[in-house]
C-alpha positions in Angstrom: -35.3 20.5 28.9 -33.8 17.8 26.0 -35.7 16.9 23.1 -38.8 13.6 22.8 -38.0 10.5 21.6 -40.8 8.3 19.8 -41.2 5.8 23.3 -43.6 3.7 20.6 -40.4 1.7 19.6 -40.1 0.3 23.1 -42.8 -1.6 21.9 -40.6 -3.2 19.0 -37.2 -5.5 19.4 -34.3 -4.5 19.5 -33.1 -6.5 16.6 -35.1 -7.4 13.6 -35.5 -11.1 13.5 -33.5 -11.6 10.0 -30.1 -10.0 12.3 -30.5 -12.1 14.9 -29.8 -15.0 12.8 -27.4 -13.0 10.7 -25.5 -12.2 14.5 -25.7 -16.1 15.5 -24.8 -17.7 11.3 -21.4 -15.1 12.1 -20.5 -16.1 15.1 -20.5 -20.0 14.2 -18.5 -19.3 10.8 -15.8 -17.5 12.6 -15.7 -20.1 14.9 -16.3 -22.8 12.3 -14.3 -21.4 8.8 -14.5 -24.9 6.9 -18.3 -25.0 7.2 -20.0 -24.9 3.7 -23.6 -23.5 4.7 -26.8 -23.9 3.2 -28.8 -21.0 3.5 -32.6 -21.3 3.0 -33.4 -18.9 5.8 -33.9 -15.5 4.3 -36.6 -15.2 1.2 -34.0 -13.9 -1.4 -34.0 -14.6 -4.7 -31.5 -16.3 -6.0 -31.5 -16.5 -10.1 -30.7 -13.6 -12.3 -33.1 -11.1 -13.9 -34.5 -12.8 -16.8 -33.5 -11.4 -20.5 -36.7 -9.4 -21.4 -36.2 -7.4 -17.9 -32.9 -6.6 -19.1 -33.4 -5.8 -22.8 -35.9 -3.1 -20.9 -33.8 -2.0 -18.6 -30.6 -1.6 -21.4 -32.5 0.2 -23.4 -33.6 3.0 -20.7 -30.4 3.0 -19.3 -29.7 4.5 -22.6 -33.1 6.7 -22.5 -31.2 8.5 -19.6 -27.6 9.4 -21.3 -29.7 11.4 -24.5 -30.7 15.0 -23.4 -34.0 14.1 -26.0 -35.2 11.4 -23.5 -33.4 12.0 -20.8 -35.7 11.8 -17.7 -35.9 13.5 -13.9 -38.3 13.4 -11.2 -40.8 10.0 -11.6 -44.3 10.6 -11.1 -45.1 9.9 -7.5 -47.7 7.6 -8.3 -45.6 5.7 -11.5 -45.4 6.6 -15.1 -49.0 5.8 -16.6 -47.0 3.2 -18.9 -46.6 0.8 -15.6 -50.0 1.4 -14.2 -51.5 0.9 -17.6 -49.4 -2.4 -17.2 -50.2 -2.9 -13.7 -54.2 -3.0 -14.5 -53.3 -4.7 -17.6 -51.9 -7.8 -15.5 -54.8 -8.0 -13.3 -57.1 -8.6 -16.2 -56.4 -12.5 -16.4 -57.8 -12.3 -12.8 -60.9 -11.3 -13.9 -59.9 -7.5 -12.2 -60.4 -4.3 -13.6 -58.8 -1.4 -12.5 -58.7 2.2 -13.4 -55.0 3.6 -14.0 -55.7 6.3 -11.2 -56.2 3.2 -8.0 -52.7 1.7 -9.3 -49.6 3.8 -6.8 -46.1 2.2 -8.1 -43.4 2.0 -5.1 -39.7 0.5 -4.3 -41.3 -2.1 -2.8 -44.6 -4.3 -0.6 -42.0 -3.8 2.5 -42.3 0.3 2.2 -46.4 0.1 1.7 -47.5 -2.2 4.4 -44.7 0.3 6.7 -46.6 2.8 5.2 -50.2 2.1 4.9 -50.5 2.8 8.5 -50.1 7.0 7.9 -53.2 7.3 6.5 -55.4 5.6 9.2 -56.1 6.9 12.9 -56.4 5.1 16.5 -57.8 2.1 15.2 -57.2 -1.4 16.9 -55.4 -3.7 14.1 -55.5 -7.5 13.2 -52.6 -9.4 12.6 -52.0 -12.6 11.6 -50.3 -14.9 14.3 -48.2 -15.7 12.6 -47.0 -13.3 10.0 -44.2 -11.1 8.7 -42.8 -9.2 11.4 -43.4 -5.8 9.3 -47.2 -5.8 10.1 -46.4 -5.9 13.8 -43.5 -3.5 14.1 -44.5 -0.9 12.2 -47.9 -0.3 13.8 -46.1 -0.5 17.1 -43.7 2.0 16.2 -47.1 4.1 15.0 -48.8 3.6 18.9 -51.5 1.2 17.1 -53.5 -1.1 19.6 -53.0 -4.7 18.0 -54.6 -8.0 18.8 -53.6 -10.8 16.5 -55.3 -13.5 14.6 -53.7 -16.8 16.8 -53.4 -19.5 14.1 -52.4 -23.4 14.8 -52.0 -26.1 12.5 -55.7 -27.0 13.6 -57.1 -24.7 11.1 -54.3 -25.1 9.2 -52.8 -21.8 9.8 -55.8 -19.9 8.1 -57.1 -17.4 10.9 -60.9 -17.4 10.2 -63.6 -13.4 11.4 -65.3 -16.3 13.6 -65.8 -15.5 17.0 -63.9 -12.2 16.5 -66.3 -8.9 18.2 -68.1 -7.3 15.5 -66.1 -3.7 15.2 -63.9 -2.0 13.0 -60.9 -3.2 12.5 -58.0 -2.6 10.2 -57.1 -6.2 8.7 -53.9 -7.4 7.6 -54.2 -10.9 5.8 -51.6 -12.1 3.4 -52.4 -15.4 0.9 -50.0 -17.2 0.5 -49.1 -16.2 3.8 -45.1 -15.6 4.8 -44.2 -17.7 6.6 -46.3 -20.6 6.8 -47.5 -20.8 2.9 -51.2 -21.2 3.6 -53.2 -19.8 1.3 -57.1 -18.8 1.7 -59.8 -20.0 -0.9 -62.4 -18.3 -2.3 -64.8 -19.3 0.5 -62.4 -18.5 3.5 -61.8 -15.0 1.7 -65.1 -14.2 1.0 -66.1 -14.7 4.7 -63.1 -12.2 5.3 -64.6 -9.5 2.9 -68.0 -9.8 3.9 -66.6 -9.4 7.9 -65.1 -6.6 7.2 -67.9 -5.6 5.3 -70.2 -5.2 7.8 -68.1 -4.2 10.3 -66.5 -1.1 8.6 -63.4 -2.4 8.4 -60.6 -2.6 6.1 -58.8 -5.3 4.5 -54.7 -4.7 4.0 -54.1 -7.8 1.5 -50.9 -8.5 1.2 -50.4 -10.8 -2.3 -46.9 -10.9 -2.6 -46.6 -14.4 -3.6 -49.7 -14.3 -6.2 -47.3 -16.4 -9.1 -47.2 -19.0 -7.0 -50.6 -20.8 -6.4 -51.9 -23.2 -7.9 -55.4 -24.7 -8.9 -58.3 -22.6 -7.9 -57.2 -19.8 -5.2 -57.9 -16.2 -5.5 -54.5 -14.3 -6.4 -56.1 -11.0 -6.0 -58.5 -9.9 -3.1 -60.6 -8.1 -5.4 -62.0 -11.5 -7.2 -63.7 -11.7 -4.5 -67.7 -9.6 -4.8 -68.0 -6.2 -2.4 -63.5 -6.2 -2.1 -63.4 -2.9 -3.6 -65.5 -1.3 -1.4 -63.4 -2.8 1.5 -59.3 -4.0 0.7 -56.6 -2.1 -0.6 -53.8 -5.0 -2.0 -50.6 -4.3 -2.2 -48.2 -6.9 -4.7 -44.6 -7.1 -5.3 -42.2 -8.1 -8.5 -40.0 -8.5 -5.8 -40.7 -13.0 -5.7 -42.4 -12.6 -9.1 -39.8 -11.8 -11.3 -37.0 -11.7 -9.2 -36.5 -7.4 -8.2 -35.8 -8.2 -4.4 -33.1 -5.8 -5.5 -33.9 -3.7 -7.9 -37.6 -2.9 -5.7 -40.5 -2.1 -7.3 -44.0 -3.0 -6.0 -47.6 -1.5 -6.5 -50.7 -0.6 -3.7 -54.1 -1.0 -5.2 -56.6 1.9 -4.0 -60.2 1.4 -5.4 -62.0 4.5 -5.7 -64.5 3.2 -3.8 -62.9 2.3 -0.8 -63.9 5.6 1.6 -63.7 5.8 5.4 -66.4 8.2 7.2 -66.7 9.8 3.9 -62.6 10.4 3.1 -61.5 8.9 -0.3 -58.8 6.6 0.8 -57.0 6.7 -2.8 -57.1 10.2 -2.4 -55.4 10.2 1.2 -52.5 7.7 -0.2 -51.8 10.3 -3.4 -51.9 12.6 -0.3 -49.1 10.9 1.3 -47.5 9.7 -1.4 -46.7 13.0 -3.2 -45.4 14.2 0.4 -43.7 11.5 1.1 -42.3 9.7 -1.4 -40.2 10.2 -5.3 -40.9 7.8 -6.9 -39.7 4.6 -8.6 -36.8 5.2 -11.2 -37.5 5.2 -14.6 -34.9 2.3 -15.5 -36.7 0.5 -12.7 -40.2 1.3 -13.9 -39.4 -0.1 -17.5 -38.0 -3.3 -16.3 -41.3 -3.7 -14.0 -43.4 -3.2 -17.4 -41.0 -6.0 -19.4 -41.2 -8.2 -16.3 -45.4 -7.9 -16.7 -45.2 -8.2 -20.4 -46.6 -11.6 -22.3 -42.7 -12.6 -22.6 -41.6 -10.7 -19.4 -44.4 -13.2 -17.7 -43.4 -16.4 -19.4 -40.1 -16.0 -18.1 -40.8 -15.0 -14.0 -43.2 -18.9 -14.3 -40.0 -20.6 -15.6 -38.3 -18.8 -12.8 -41.0 -19.4 -10.0 -41.1 -23.1 -11.4 -37.8 -23.5 -10.8 -38.2 -22.8 -6.5 -40.8 -24.6 -6.9 -38.9 -27.7 -7.9 -37.1 -26.9 -4.5 -40.2 -27.1 -2.6 -41.0 -30.1 -3.8 -38.1 -31.8 -3.0 -38.5 -30.4 0.7 -41.7 -31.0 0.8 -40.9 -35.2 -0.4 -37.7 -35.6 2.4 -40.6 -34.1 5.2 -43.4 -36.2 3.8 -41.0 -39.6 4.1 -40.2 -38.5 7.5 -43.5 -37.9 8.8 -42.6 -34.2 9.7 -46.0 -32.3 10.0 -45.9 -28.8 7.4 -47.6 -26.6 5.5 -46.4 -24.8 2.2 -44.2 -25.6 -0.9 -47.4 -26.6 -3.1 -48.7 -22.8 -3.5 -46.0 -21.2 -2.0 -41.9 -20.5 -1.5 -42.3 -22.2 1.9 -42.2 -25.0 3.7 -43.5 -24.4 7.4 -42.9 -27.4 9.8 -43.6 -28.7 12.8 -39.7 -29.1 14.8 -39.0 -32.4 15.5 -38.8 -34.0 18.8 -40.5 -31.5 20.8 -37.5 -28.8 20.3 -38.6 -25.8 20.6 -37.4 -23.2 17.1 -34.6 -21.3 18.1 -33.2 -25.0 19.6 -33.9 -25.8 16.0 -32.0 -23.7 14.0 -29.0 -23.9 16.6 -29.4 -27.8 15.7 -29.2 -27.7 12.4 -26.4 -25.1 12.2 -24.3 -27.2 14.6 -25.3 -30.4 13.0 -25.8 -30.1 9.3 -24.7 -26.3 8.4 -28.3 -25.6 7.1 -30.2 -22.2 8.4 -33.5 -21.3 8.4 -35.6 -19.1 10.2 -36.8 -20.4 13.6 -40.8 -19.6 13.9 -41.4 -17.8 16.9 -39.5 -15.0 15.3 -43.0 -14.6 13.2 -44.6 -14.4 16.4 -46.2 -16.3 19.5 -47.8 -18.8 17.6 -44.9 -19.5 15.5 -43.1 -21.3 18.5 -42.4 -24.6 17.9 -41.9 -24.4 14.4 -39.7 -23.2 11.5 -39.4 -22.0 8.4 -37.8 -22.7 5.1 -37.4 -21.2 1.9 -37.1 -23.1 -1.8 -34.9 -19.8 -2.9 -31.5 -21.3 -3.0 -30.4 -23.4 -6.1 -31.5 -26.5 -7.0 -27.6 -27.7 -6.0 -27.9 -26.6 -2.6 -31.6 -27.4 -1.7 -30.4 -30.8 -3.0 -27.4 -31.1 -0.6 -29.1 -29.7 2.3 -31.7 -32.5 1.7 -29.0 -34.6 1.5 -27.8 -33.6 4.5 -31.3 -32.9 6.7 -32.4 -36.8 5.2 -29.2 -37.8 7.5 -29.9 -35.9 10.6 -34.1 -36.3 10.6 
């Protein structure tokens, strides 16, 4: 007799995409210690937390050092002050939320992976290419996964036309990671109508909504009927630089039910059992980030990153290389030149110009032949990368 393991893990790649990238870069660095590598691969921010956020954290830390204002366990769903801040933030999109519909967490990645806990044996629709966590978390749980294949022909925005009218758990990300493509109102309405008609539930990842320019929906709840068929997950990681600070939220509308079960209550039960809440200091920082002054500071950071994206987009436009992103997203998704596959182009950039990006194949089968670059580096590093690529491409 021996213990049994979760054999569904056998269906997941042995190592995570970005771990593979790190190993290749480490091997190259060991052989070429003098090389100055510019990293435009992992989507991590580089600008510091803003003054308003830091001030709120310092004040909260001081409170934690006094008996009268010390706090222990945080509420599993978030303090009311941060839930109210999130609800107020959504008002600018014309979306009204009650506090009990807002669940504060330590990151969108956590919620995207954990959301499968409250669902049963359903077919899961996942865009291809897309953020690996969607796929891996469902494979680990033994879910049946079907891919929404995307390509340059549809702008990497798959639509429900042609799908069998069945009930699904549907993952959508807009603006998309990795492609930077963003759904317009008509397209997102088509998805909401499909979900309502088929009894499906949409898991809508809006982590990059702060980068949207133009009349595109920032929240799925801007679409009529979405409150009856969609869950939304958002984060301050790329909006306010919280990648190392960790604060996000999931919106579970009271009106969202499956077989008569209110998902809000199901998610509340899951979180109360498996999550101990976000630290008080972090929640105060998040509240500050969502304040009017905090939003102004975040907008300045977003503008900085989008300035980097514009430099990259201009380069590929001049070179005649097809790409998406860079307008409503900090990502540039480009077609690998000269017929190279994703990893060939990765190795070529690393060897010849010491620029690191992310092979598109790591985001799904439909990502083969494409490549993702991020604009989260410094302006100086981005300018130098553009100069190197200018000569190489």
